[in-house]
N, C-alpha and C positions, 0 to 999 in steps of 0.2 A: 515225827522229825521230817522237816521238808528239806527236799532233795534239789540241791542247788547243781544245774547240768553245764559247768564250765570246765571244759577239758584242759588240764594241764600235764605237764610232764610228771609222770609217778614212775614207781618201781613196776618193770615188765615182769610177768610171770606167766605160769602155763594155764590155760582154761582148758576145762574138759568137762562132758556130760555125764549123765550116770551109766551109758553104755561104755564108757571107757575106765570105770574105775579099777578093774583088774590090771591096768597096765601104768597106773599114776601112782607115783610118790608123793608129790607136792603140787599144788595148785589150787584155783578157784574153781568151784563147782557151779556150773549153769544148770538151772531149773526151768523146765518149759511154765509157761503161765498158768497151766491147769493146777499148779502146785500153791498158786496163790489165790487169795480173796482180792478182786480188783473191782472198786467201786468209784464212779464219776459222779462228783457232789459240784454245786454251785453254793458258794458262801458271800456274805457282805465284805467288801473291801474295807480295811481298817488298820489302824496302827497297832491296837491292842493285840498281842500276840496270844495273851490268855483267853482272851474273847474268841479269838480266831479258833484256837483248839477246842474250846468247848461246844462251837458251834459245829465243827468237825465231827467231834464225838456224837452229837445229836442227830446229826444226819446219819450217821453209821449204825446207830441203833435202831432208826428206822428201817435200815436197809437189811439189816443181818439179825434175823431173830436171836435173841440172846447174846447179842454183842455185849463183850467186856474187853478193853483193851489190854488188861492185864495178860490175857491170853495170846495176845498177837505181838511179833515184829512188825512195824510199819514204816513206809515210807511215803511222802506226797511229792506229787510231781505238778507244777503248775502249767495247765495246757493253754489257758489264756486268761488275761487280766486287764482290766480298764478302771477307772476311778471309782467305779459303784460294785463291782462283782470280780470275783476271781473264780475260775472253772478249774478243778482239781482233779486228778485221780489219786486214791489212796490206795497203795499195793501193800497187802498184809500176809504175812506167813505164820501160822500158827506154830506156838511154841513147842507144843507136844511132837507135832511132826519134825521139826527141827531136830529136837533131841533123840528121838528115834533113829533119824537118819545119820546124825553123829555117830551115835554108837555103832550102828554098820560101818560109816566110812573109818572109824578108829579100829575096829576088829582086822579092817585091811591094812593098818599101818600106814595110812595116807595122812600127811602132815596137811590140813585142810586151811588154806589162807584165805578164803572168803566163800559166800553163798552168793550168786547174783540170779535175777530173772534172766532167762535167755535174750528176751527182747531188749534188754539195756545195751545189748552189744552194738545196738544201731547208733549208739551214743558216741562210739569210736569210729563210726564210719564218716570220711570226710566228704562224701558225697552229697551235694546242697540240693538235688532234685527232690521234687516232692514225691513221697513214694509210701506205700502201704505194705505193712509186713502181715501176713496171715498166719494163724495158728488155728489148724481145723482138727477137731478129734471128733470122736463118734456121736456126742451128744451136742455139741454147740461149736461156734467158729468166734473167734477172736480178731478183730482188725485193729492194728496200730499204726497210725498215721505219723510221718516225720516230715520235716521241712528243716533245712540248714542244721543237721545234728539235734533236733529240738522234736519231742512229743508235742504234736498239735492237737490230736484226736484219740479216742479210745472207744472202741464200740464191742460191746458183749451180745452177741446175736444169738438166739435159738434156732440155729441153722445147722441141721446134722450135716454129717461128713456125705451120707447116701444122697441127700438133697442136692448139694455142691457138685457131686460127681456126677449126677443126672443132667443138670444143666447150670453150667459154669456163670449164666448170665443173673443167677438169683446174688451172686458175690458182688457182681459190679454193681448193684444197686447201693451197694453201700461205701462205694469207693470216691473220691473227688474226680472230677472230669479230668482226663488226659492224666490221671495218677498210675505212676508206675507200680504195679502188684508183684510181691516176691515172696518167697520162702528160702528157708534154709536147707541143706542137703539132706536132712534126717527126713523131710517131705518132699523130697523130688518126684516122688512117684505122680503128685498131683499135676506135674506140666504134661501128664498124657490127657488130662480132661479139662484143663481149665487153660482157655485160649490166653496167649502172651504173658505167660507166668515166668518170671525169672527166677532162676536159681542161684542165691548169694550165699557164698562160703564165710561165717563170721571170722573163720580162721586166719583170714587174709587181712582183717582189719589191724590196724597199730594199736592193740589194747594193751592194758597194763592194771595194776592195781589201784582202785579207787576206793578209799575208807567209806566215803558216804553212799556207795554204790551197794555195800556188804551188808548180809542178813545175818552173820556169825553172832551168837548171844555174847555179851559182853563177858560172861563168867568163864567161856571155852577160850576167848582171847586172852584173859587174863592169866590161864592156866597155860597158853602157848608161850606169853612173856616170860611166865616163871621158870618153863622146863628150858627156854633158851638162856635165860640167866645163869639157872644151875650148870649148864653145859660149859658157858665161858668162865664160872669160877672154876670149874673142874680144870678146864683146860689151863688156865692161868696158875693154878696152883700146883699142876702137874710140872709146868715148866719152869716156875720157881725151884720148885725142889730138884728137878733135874739139873739146871743151870748151877744152883748151889752145890749140889753133889759134884758136877763135873770140876768145878773150880776148885773145891776142896781138895778133891784127889790131885787135880794138875798142880796146886801150889805146893801140897805135900810131895809129890814125886819130885819136884824140880829142887828142894832141899837134899842137902847132903845126910840123910839119915840113915839108919842101919836097917837092914833087911826085916828085923823085928816091927819097927815101925810102919814098912809097907804091909805088913800083915794086918796092924792095928787098923791102918785106912779101910781096908777092905771090910774088915767087921764094921766097921762105921757106915759104910756104903751099905752093906745088908741092912741094918739097922733102920737107915733112914729110907730105904726101899721098902720096907714093911711098914713103917709109919704113912707113907704115901698111900699103899695100897688098904690100910685102915682105914684112911681118912676119905679116900674115893669109897670104899663100902658104906661107911657111916652117910655120906652125903645120899648115895642111893637110897639107903634105907629111909632117910629123911624124905626124898623125894617119893618114894612108894607110899609112904604114911600120908603125905599129904593130899596124892591123888586119891588114896582111898577116902579120906575125910571129903574131898570133893565130889566123888560118886555117889555116897552117902548121903550129902546134902543135895544132890542134882536129884537122886532116888524119892528123897523125900518132898522136895517140890513137885515132882512128878505125880506122886500119889496125891498129894494135895490137889492139884488140879484136875486129876482124874475123880476122886470122889465128890469134889464140887459139882462136875458135870454128871457124874451118877446120881446123886441125891436130885439135880433138876430134873433129870429124865425120870425118876420115879414118881415125883408129884405130879409132872407135866402129864404123864400118861396112866394117872390112877383113877380113870372114870369109874364111879359105881363103888370105888373103895374108901373107906373111911379108916384111916391110920390110928392105931392106939399106942404102938411104939415101934419108933424107927431106931435101930442101935449100930454103929459099927464098932468091930472089935479091934480097931487099930492096925489089921494085918490084911485079911482078904474076905471077911465075913460080915455081912449086913442083915441083922435080925428085923423080922417083920412081923408084928402083930395087928390084925386088922379085922374090920367086919364090912361085910356084903350082903346085899338083899337076896342074891341068888349065886348058886356055885358057878355058873357060867361066866358071871363077873370076875370069880376069883380066877378061873383058867384062863380067861381072855387076858387078863393082867399077867399071868404066868407065861403066857405064850409071848407077850409084848417084850417082857424083861427077857426072855431067851433069844428073842430075835434082834435085839439091840446091838448085839455083840460086845456089850460091857461085861457079861457073865459067862461062866463056862459050865454051871450047873445050880441045880435048886434043890434043896432039902426041905420036904414038906412035913411037918411034925404032925398037924392035924387040921382038919375041917369039920365044924360040928355045927348043928342047928341049935340054937338056944334062942328061946323068945320070939320067934318067925323072923331071925337074922343068923347069918351064917359067920361063926366067927372061926378064924385061921390062925395059925402060926406057921411061918416058913423061915428059910434063911438062903440069902443069895451068895453065891461064892465068885468074888471078883476075878475078872481075867485080865491081869494086868500085860499080857503080852499082845494086847490088841489095842488100836487107836480109840 
């Protein structure tokens, strides 16, 4: 998806970071760039959108080992273009990380309206100066260069935080001449080590909801719309029943009827009220059933993604191992029958499997020597609680 950076008036909402989730009821979550894979590529300029996307996929396959677009939510930002080339960055967020994050957010009863990269907030900054936003973590440094509300360059630098703090001149080598450099308040302590570093607060920007900036999965958005529709229907139904009941009672009270008729009206009111409660409960039960089905569907998709990654891992790390049988029981056990030339190769393979984080237990049935080869049988128990 290509991201068009044209700012227009949109719905204003609350933006918040992960450190604020305990005090938020509704809003857009901002994630630092370390949550994302960001790749800068150059492609040929052309009018065929399909060829453009194929070229981008080829570049990403070269840049990311085992890349498959199915596992990512992605957006493209054009940094520069002329008649021949287009230079873009692709900002990708892994789906399994998103779904794990959404489960945590939902457990805190937060209505999540969107997920944005933190550096996207500069698109709401009306300052036209040439400036560079820095994100510095323990292992690397990322530099985002802006001009006139547009991203004009991105650099992913293997520059550790300790190196930057020991000599701030290292970072200046990657900045434009006379470029203003700044960070957001969560990294304000860097101002003690880096000269002329400004602290800018994105909360002071005129930010609002932009659909094209959002990384929320489509199924989650559909669920939000469904729940909103159910609430509207319940409200309208309640209002109609209440208005109808009031009209009915008022009309009959104004007639010159006997006291017995008044008692009959009161009885009808109770019946209508009970029907309203029953209808409301039925709607809630329907809502719970649909949510349950969506959760089961999402869990199946998550397991499918997980098993695909696990099979890839088992084959790519099987040095010296020849598989005779590899079987998944559909729940959490993968059975492996195989052959190796030495016992050490089998134990090394077991060590890699446990160290991967995909499994929490190995059940070894046997290892035995047959015709100068070691035959083995074991079972791996998958840990679905980890990424």
